[in-house]
DSSP file (Angstrom, degrees, kcal/mol; ACC not computed):
  #  RESIDUE AA STRUCTURE BP1 BP2  ACC     N-H-->O    O-->H-N    N-H-->O    O-->H-N    TCO  KAPPA ALPHA  PHI   PSI    X-CA   Y-CA   Z-CA
    1    1 A M     >        0   0    0      0, 0.0     4,-1.8     0, 0.0     5,-0.2   0.000 360.0 360.0 360.0 -40.8    0.0    0.0    0.0
    2    2 A C  H  >> +     0   0    0      1,-0.2     5,-2.3     2,-0.2     4,-0.8   0.904 360.0  51.4 -61.5 -40.5    2.8    2.4    0.8
    3    3 A K  H >45S+     0   0    0      1,-0.2     3,-0.8     2,-0.2    -1,-0.2   0.917 109.2  50.0 -62.9 -42.7    4.4    1.9   -2.6
    4    4 A A  H 345S+     0   0    0      1,-0.2    -1,-0.2     2,-0.1    -2,-0.2   0.824 113.9  45.4 -65.7 -30.9    1.1    2.6   -4.3
    5    5 A M  H 3<5S-     0   0    0     -4,-1.8    -1,-0.2     2,-0.2    -2,-0.2   0.524 107.6-127.8 -87.9  -6.4    0.7    5.8   -2.3
    6    6 A N  T <<5 +     0   0    0     -3,-0.8     2,-0.3    -4,-0.8    -3,-0.2   0.903  70.0 119.4  58.3  43.3    4.3    6.8   -2.9
    7    7 A R      < -     0   0    0     -5,-2.3    -1,-0.2    -6,-0.1    -2,-0.2  -0.949  66.1-111.1-134.4 154.4    4.9    7.2    0.8
    8    8 A S     >  -     0   0    0     -2,-0.3     4,-2.0     1,-0.1     5,-0.2  -0.430  30.4-114.3 -79.5 161.3    7.1    5.6    3.4
    9    9 A L  H  > S+     0   0    0      1,-0.2     4,-2.5     2,-0.2     5,-0.2   0.907 118.6  52.5 -61.6 -41.5    5.7    3.4    6.1
   10   10 A T  H  > S+     0   0    0      1,-0.2     4,-2.8     2,-0.2     5,-0.3   0.916 108.1  50.6 -60.3 -43.3    6.8    5.9    8.7
   11   11 A N  H  > S+     0   0    0      1,-0.2     4,-1.0     2,-0.2    -1,-0.2   0.869 111.4  48.3 -63.8 -36.8    5.0    8.7    6.9
   12   12 A V  H  < S+     0   0    0     -4,-2.0     4,-0.3     2,-0.2    -2,-0.2   0.916 115.8  43.6 -68.7 -42.8    1.8    6.6    6.7
   13   13 A I  H  < S+     0   0    0     -4,-2.5     3,-0.3     1,-0.2    -2,-0.2   0.934 130.5  22.0 -71.3 -46.9    1.9    5.7   10.4
   14   14 A V  H >< S+     0   0    0     -4,-2.8     3,-1.4    -5,-0.2    -1,-0.2   0.362  94.0 101.5-103.7   5.5    2.7    9.1   11.8
   15   15 A G  T 3< S+     0   0    0     -4,-1.0    -1,-0.2    -5,-0.3    -3,-0.1   0.778  79.3  54.0 -62.1 -28.0    1.6   11.3    9.0
   16   16 A A  T 3  S+     0   0    0     -4,-0.3    -1,-0.3    -3,-0.3     3,-0.2   0.603 100.7  75.2 -83.4 -10.3   -1.6   12.3   10.7
   17   17 A F    <   +     0   0    0     -3,-1.4    -3,-0.0     1,-0.2     3,-0.0  -0.574  70.0  52.8 -98.0 162.0    0.2   13.5   13.8
   18   18 A G  S    S+     0   0    0     -2,-0.2     2,-0.2     2,-0.0    -1,-0.2   0.820 104.8   8.7  92.2  32.8    2.2   16.6   14.4
   19   19 A G        -     0   0    0     -3,-0.2     2,-0.8     2,-0.0     0, 0.0  -0.596  69.4-105.5 143.4 157.1   -0.1   19.5   13.3
   20   20 A N        -     0   0    0     -2,-0.2     2,-0.7    -3,-0.0    -3,-0.1  -0.802  37.0-171.7-113.0  88.3   -3.5   20.4   12.3
   21   21 A K        -     0   0    0     -2,-0.8     2,-0.3     1,-0.0    -2,-0.0  -0.709  11.9-148.4 -85.7 117.2   -3.3   21.1    8.6
   22   22 A A        -     0   0    0     -2,-0.7    -2,-0.0     1,-0.1     2,-0.0  -0.633  16.7-121.1 -84.2 142.6   -6.5   22.6    7.3
   23   23 A G        -     0   0    0     -2,-0.3     3,-0.1     1,-0.1    -1,-0.1  -0.268  34.4 -91.5 -74.8 167.4   -7.4   21.7    3.7
   24   24 A G        -     0   0    0      1,-0.2    -1,-0.1    -2,-0.0     3,-0.1  -0.159  56.4 -72.6 -71.9 172.1   -7.9   24.4    1.1
   25   25 A A        -     0   0    0      1,-0.1    -1,-0.2     0, 0.0     2,-0.1  -0.360  57.7 -99.2 -66.4 145.6  -11.2   26.0    0.3
   26   26 A A        -     0   0    0     -3,-0.1     2,-0.4    -2,-0.0    -1,-0.1  -0.384  40.4-153.4 -66.2 143.1  -13.8   23.8   -1.5
   27   27 A Q        -     0   0    0     -3,-0.1     2,-0.2    -2,-0.1    -1,-0.0  -0.912  16.9-112.2-120.7 147.3  -14.0   24.4   -5.2
   28   28 A E        -     0   0    0     -2,-0.4     2,-0.3     1,-0.1     0, 0.0  -0.525  37.6-111.3 -71.8 140.4  -16.9   23.9   -7.6
   29   29 A A        -     0   0    0     -2,-0.2     2,-0.1     1,-0.1    -1,-0.1  -0.569  37.4-146.9 -71.9 134.7  -16.4   21.1  -10.1
   30   30 A G        +     0   0    0     -2,-0.3     2,-0.1     2,-0.0    -1,-0.1  -0.382  47.5  56.9 -95.9 176.9  -15.9   22.5  -13.6
   31   31 A G        -     0   0    0     -2,-0.1     2,-0.3     2,-0.0    -2,-0.0  -0.266  69.1 -96.0  97.6 177.2  -16.9   21.1  -16.9
   32   32 A T        -     0   0    0     -2,-0.1     2,-0.3     2,-0.0    -2,-0.0  -0.878  26.5-162.9-130.5 163.4  -20.1   20.0  -18.5
   33   33 A Y        -     0   0    0     -2,-0.3     2,-0.4     2,-0.0    -2,-0.0  -0.967   9.1-147.3-143.9 161.1  -21.8   16.7  -19.0
   34   34 A K        -     0   0    0     -2,-0.3     2,-0.3     2,-0.0    -2,-0.0  -0.987  16.8-136.5-132.9 122.7  -24.6   15.3  -21.2
   35   35 A E        -     0   0    0     -2,-0.4     2,-0.3     1,-0.0    -2,-0.0  -0.578  25.3-171.2 -76.8 138.9  -26.9   12.6  -20.0
   36   36 A I        -     0   0    0     -2,-0.3     2,-0.0     1,-0.0    -2,-0.0  -0.903  23.3-103.4-129.0 159.8  -27.6    9.9  -22.6
   37   37 A S     >  -     0   0    0     -2,-0.3     4,-2.1     1,-0.1     5,-0.1  -0.247  32.0-109.3 -76.9 167.0  -30.0    7.0  -22.7
   38   38 A M  H  > S+     0   0    0      1,-0.2     4,-2.4     2,-0.2     5,-0.1   0.876 119.7  53.4 -64.4 -37.1  -29.1    3.4  -22.1
   39   39 A S  H  > S+     0   0    0      2,-0.2     4,-2.0     1,-0.2    -1,-0.2   0.898 108.7  48.9 -67.1 -38.4  -29.6    2.5  -25.8
   40   40 A D  H  > S+     0   0    0      2,-0.2     4,-2.5     1,-0.2    -1,-0.2   0.890 110.7  51.8 -64.7 -38.2  -27.2    5.3  -26.8
   41   41 A T  H  X S+     0   0    0     -4,-2.1     4,-2.5     2,-0.2    -2,-0.2   0.914 108.2  51.1 -62.8 -43.1  -24.7    4.0  -24.3
   42   42 A A  H  X S+     0   0    0     -4,-2.4     4,-2.3     2,-0.2    -2,-0.2   0.904 111.0  48.1 -61.7 -42.0  -25.0    0.5  -25.8
   43   43 A V  H  X S+     0   0    0     -4,-2.0     4,-1.8     2,-0.2    -2,-0.2   0.930 111.9  49.4 -64.4 -45.8  -24.3    1.9  -29.3
   44   44 A L  H  < S+     0   0    0     -4,-2.5     4,-0.3     1,-0.2    -2,-0.2   0.908 113.4  46.2 -60.4 -42.6  -21.3    3.9  -28.1
   45   45 A M  H >< S+     0   0    0     -4,-2.5     3,-0.9     1,-0.2    -1,-0.2   0.882 109.7  54.2 -68.7 -37.7  -19.8    0.9  -26.3
   46   46 A A  H 3< S+     0   0    0     -4,-2.3    -1,-0.2     1,-0.2    -2,-0.2   0.841 112.8  43.2 -65.7 -32.8  -20.4   -1.4  -29.2
   47   47 A Y  T 3< S+     0   0    0     -4,-1.8    -1,-0.2    -5,-0.1    -2,-0.2   0.379  95.2 104.9 -94.1   4.2  -18.5    0.9  -31.6
   48   48 A S    <   -     0   0    0     -3,-0.9     3,-0.1    -4,-0.3    -3,-0.0  -0.481  60.1-151.7 -81.8 154.9  -15.7    1.6  -29.1
   49   49 A K  S    S+     0   0    0      1,-0.3    32,-2.7    -2,-0.1     2,-0.3   0.761  85.0  17.6 -89.5 -32.8  -12.3    0.1  -29.5
   50   50 A K  E     -a   81   0A   0     30,-0.2     2,-0.4     2,-0.0    -1,-0.3  -0.998  63.4-167.5-145.2 135.9  -11.6    0.2  -25.7
   51   51 A V  E     -a   82   0A   0     30,-2.9    32,-2.5    -2,-0.3     2,-0.5  -0.985   8.0-156.4-125.0 134.4  -13.8    0.5  -22.7
   52   52 A V  E     -a   83   0A   0     -2,-0.4     2,-0.5    30,-0.2    32,-0.2  -0.951   5.3-162.1-112.4 124.6  -12.6    1.3  -19.1
   53   53 A I  E     -a   84   0A   0     30,-2.8    32,-2.7    -2,-0.5    -2,-0.0  -0.916   3.1-162.6-105.9 128.9  -14.8    0.3  -16.2
   54   54 A V        -     0   0    0     -2,-0.5    32,-0.1    30,-0.2     2,-0.1  -0.828  15.7-160.8-110.4  90.6  -14.0    1.9  -12.9
   55   55 A P        +     0   0    0      0, 0.0     2,-0.2     0, 0.0    42,-0.0  -0.401  20.1 158.3 -73.7 148.9  -15.7   -0.3  -10.3
   56   56 A G    >>  -     0   0    0     -2,-0.1     4,-1.3    30,-0.1     3,-0.6  -0.750  56.8 -60.8-149.0-163.7  -16.4    1.2   -6.9
   57   57 A Y  H 3> S+     0   0    0      1,-0.2     4,-2.7    -2,-0.2     5,-0.2   0.846 124.9  60.1 -60.7 -36.7  -18.6    0.8   -3.8
   58   58 A G  H 3> S+     0   0    0      1,-0.2     4,-2.3     2,-0.2    -1,-0.2   0.862 101.4  54.0 -61.6 -36.3  -21.8    1.4   -5.7
   59   59 A L  H <4>S+     0   0    0     -3,-0.6     5,-2.4     2,-0.2     4,-0.3   0.900 111.6  45.5 -63.7 -40.3  -21.1   -1.6   -7.9
   60   60 A A  H ><5S+     0   0    0     -4,-1.3     3,-1.0     3,-0.2    -2,-0.2   0.917 112.1  50.0 -69.6 -43.7  -20.8   -3.7   -4.8
   61   61 A V  H 3<5S+     0   0    0     -4,-2.7    -2,-0.2     1,-0.3    -1,-0.2   0.893 112.8  46.8 -62.8 -39.9  -23.9   -2.3   -3.1
   62   62 A A  T 3<5S-     0   0    0     -4,-2.3    -1,-0.3    -5,-0.2    -2,-0.2   0.537 106.1-132.1 -77.6  -5.6  -25.9   -2.9   -6.2
   63   63 A Q  T < 5 +     0   0    0     -3,-1.0     3,-0.3    -4,-0.3     4,-0.2   0.920  57.3 146.5  51.6  48.2  -24.5   -6.4   -6.4
   64   64 A A     >< +     0   0    0     -5,-2.4     4,-2.6     1,-0.2     5,-0.2   0.189  27.3 107.9 -99.8  15.2  -23.8   -5.7  -10.1
   65   65 A Q  H  > S+     0   0    0     -6,-0.3     4,-2.0     1,-0.2    -1,-0.2   0.913  82.3  46.5 -59.8 -42.7  -20.6   -7.8  -10.4
   66   66 A H  H  > S+     0   0    0     -3,-0.3     4,-2.3     2,-0.2    -1,-0.2   0.892 112.5  49.6 -69.1 -38.7  -22.3  -10.5  -12.4
   67   67 A T  H  > S+     0   0    0     -4,-0.2     4,-2.3     2,-0.2    -1,-0.2   0.896 110.1  51.8 -63.8 -40.1  -24.0   -8.0  -14.7
   68   68 A C  H  X S+     0   0    0     -4,-2.6     4,-2.1     1,-0.2    -2,-0.2   0.888 109.3  49.8 -63.4 -39.3  -20.6   -6.3  -15.2
   69   69 A H  H  X S+     0   0    0     -4,-2.0     4,-2.2     2,-0.2    -2,-0.2   0.890 108.9  51.8 -67.5 -38.8  -19.1   -9.6  -16.1
   70   70 A E  H  X S+     0   0    0     -4,-2.3     4,-2.3     2,-0.2    -2,-0.2   0.911 109.1  50.6 -62.6 -41.6  -21.9  -10.3  -18.6
   71   71 A L  H  X S+     0   0    0     -4,-2.3     4,-2.6     1,-0.2     5,-0.2   0.902 108.0  53.8 -60.7 -41.4  -21.2   -6.9  -20.2
   72   72 A E  H  X S+     0   0    0     -4,-2.1     4,-2.4     1,-0.2    -2,-0.2   0.925 108.6  48.2 -59.0 -45.9  -17.5   -7.8  -20.4
   73   73 A K  H  X S+     0   0    0     -4,-2.2     4,-1.9     2,-0.2    -2,-0.2   0.916 112.2  48.8 -62.7 -43.4  -18.3  -11.0  -22.3
   74   74 A V  H  X S+     0   0    0     -4,-2.3     4,-1.1     1,-0.2    -2,-0.2   0.924 113.2  46.7 -62.8 -45.3  -20.7   -9.2  -24.7
   75   75 A L  H  <>S+     0   0    0     -4,-2.6     5,-2.6     1,-0.2     3,-0.3   0.897 110.7  51.7 -66.0 -40.1  -18.1   -6.5  -25.5
   76   76 A E  H ><5S+     0   0    0     -4,-2.4     3,-1.3     1,-0.2    -1,-0.2   0.857 104.9  56.8 -66.3 -33.5  -15.3   -9.0  -25.9
   77   77 A E  H 3<5S+     0   0    0     -4,-1.9    -1,-0.2     1,-0.3    -2,-0.2   0.825 106.5  50.9 -63.3 -30.3  -17.4  -10.9  -28.4
   78   78 A K  T 3<5S-     0   0    0     -4,-1.1    -1,-0.3    -3,-0.3    -2,-0.2   0.402 124.3-106.3 -87.0   2.2  -17.7   -7.7  -30.4
   79   79 A G  T < 5S+     0   0    0     -3,-1.3     2,-0.4     1,-0.3    -3,-0.2   0.652  70.7 146.0  84.2  15.5  -13.9   -7.2  -30.3
   80   80 A V      < -     0   0    0     -5,-2.6     2,-0.5    -6,-0.1    -1,-0.3  -0.740  48.4-130.1 -88.3 130.8  -13.9   -4.4  -27.8
   81   81 A E  E     -a   50   0A   0    -32,-2.7   -30,-2.9    -2,-0.4     2,-0.5  -0.684  25.4-161.0 -79.3 127.9  -11.0   -4.3  -25.4
   82   82 A L  E     -a   51   0A   0     -2,-0.5     2,-0.4   -32,-0.2   -30,-0.2  -0.941  10.6-179.1-116.5 132.2  -12.2   -4.0  -21.8
   83   83 A V  E     -a   52   0A   0    -32,-2.5   -30,-2.8    -2,-0.5     2,-0.5  -0.973  19.3-141.7-129.5 142.2  -10.1   -2.9  -18.9
   84   84 A Y  E     -a   53   0A   0     -2,-0.4     2,-0.8   -32,-0.2   -30,-0.2  -0.906  10.1-155.9-102.2 130.1  -10.9   -2.5  -15.2
   85   85 A A        +     0   0    0    -32,-2.7     2,-0.5    -2,-0.5    -2,-0.0  -0.887  19.6 174.3-107.2 102.5   -9.3    0.6  -13.5
   86   86 A I        -     0   0    0     -2,-0.8   -30,-0.1   -32,-0.1   -32,-0.0  -0.943  32.0-124.8-113.8 123.6   -9.1   -0.2   -9.8
   87   87 A H    >   -     0   0    0     -2,-0.5     3,-0.8     1,-0.1   -83,-0.0  -0.450  18.5-134.9 -66.1 133.2   -7.3    2.2   -7.5
   88   88 A P  T 3  S+     0   0    0      0, 0.0    -1,-0.1     0, 0.0   -84,-0.1   0.745  98.0  25.5 -67.4 -23.8   -4.6    0.4   -5.6
   89   89 A V  T 3  S+     0   0    0    -85,-0.1    -2,-0.1     2,-0.0   -84,-0.0   0.214  86.0 130.0-126.0  16.9   -5.4    1.9   -2.1
   90   90 A A  S <  S-     0   0    0     -3,-0.8     2,-2.5     1,-0.1   -34,-0.0  -0.298  76.0 -91.5 -67.5 159.1   -9.0    2.8   -2.3
   91   91 A G        +     0   0    0      2,-0.0     2,-0.2     0, 0.0    -1,-0.1  -0.382  60.7 167.6 -76.2  69.1  -11.2    1.5    0.5
   92   92 A R        -     0   0    0     -2,-2.5     3,-0.0     1,-0.0   -35,-0.0  -0.572  31.6-129.8 -81.2 146.7  -12.4   -1.8   -1.0
   93   93 A M    >   -     0   0    0     -2,-0.2     3,-2.1     1,-0.1     4,-0.3  -0.704  40.2 -86.2 -90.8 148.4  -14.1   -4.3    1.3
   94   94 A P  T 3  S+     0   0    0      0, 0.0    -1,-0.1     0, 0.0     4,-0.0  -0.331 111.0   0.0 -56.5 125.1  -12.8   -7.8    1.3
   95   95 A G  T >  S+     0   0    0     -2,-0.1     3,-1.4     1,-0.1    -3,-0.0   0.489  89.9 124.4  79.7   4.0  -14.4   -9.8   -1.5
   96   96 A H  T <  S+     0   0    0     -3,-2.1   -31,-0.1     1,-0.3    -1,-0.1   0.611  74.5  51.0 -77.9  -6.6  -16.6   -6.9   -2.8
   97   97 A M  T 3         0   0    0     -4,-0.3    -1,-0.3     1,-0.1    -2,-0.1   0.044 360.0 360.0-110.3  25.3  -15.2   -7.3   -6.3
   98   98 A N    <         0   0    0     -3,-1.4    -1,-0.1    -4,-0.0    -2,-0.1   0.536 360.0 360.0 -26.2 360.0  -15.8  -11.0   -6.6
C-alpha cells in the first residue's frame, strides 16, 4: 500500500500526527456533461475500441458484479478491449469485487 501511495511506512503511520493542517477551500467542479439513454450508451460501447470500467462501492452495493461480467463477455465478443481501473489503495471491502 505504501508503494502505491508513494509514501514511506513511517509517513503513513505518523503522517496524521504533528499538526493540524487545514485543507484548502472547497471548489466547484468544472466542466459540462450530457446525459444519454441506455440505448445510446450501448451503441457507443459497441462501436468503441476500448472501454474502461471503474468499479467502486456502488457496484458492490448494487451487487452488479455478475452484470458487469456479462457486459464484459458481450463487449469482448464484439472485439472491444475491456479494462478495469481499480485504485490500488481505495477503500475496498474484502471480496466486494468477486
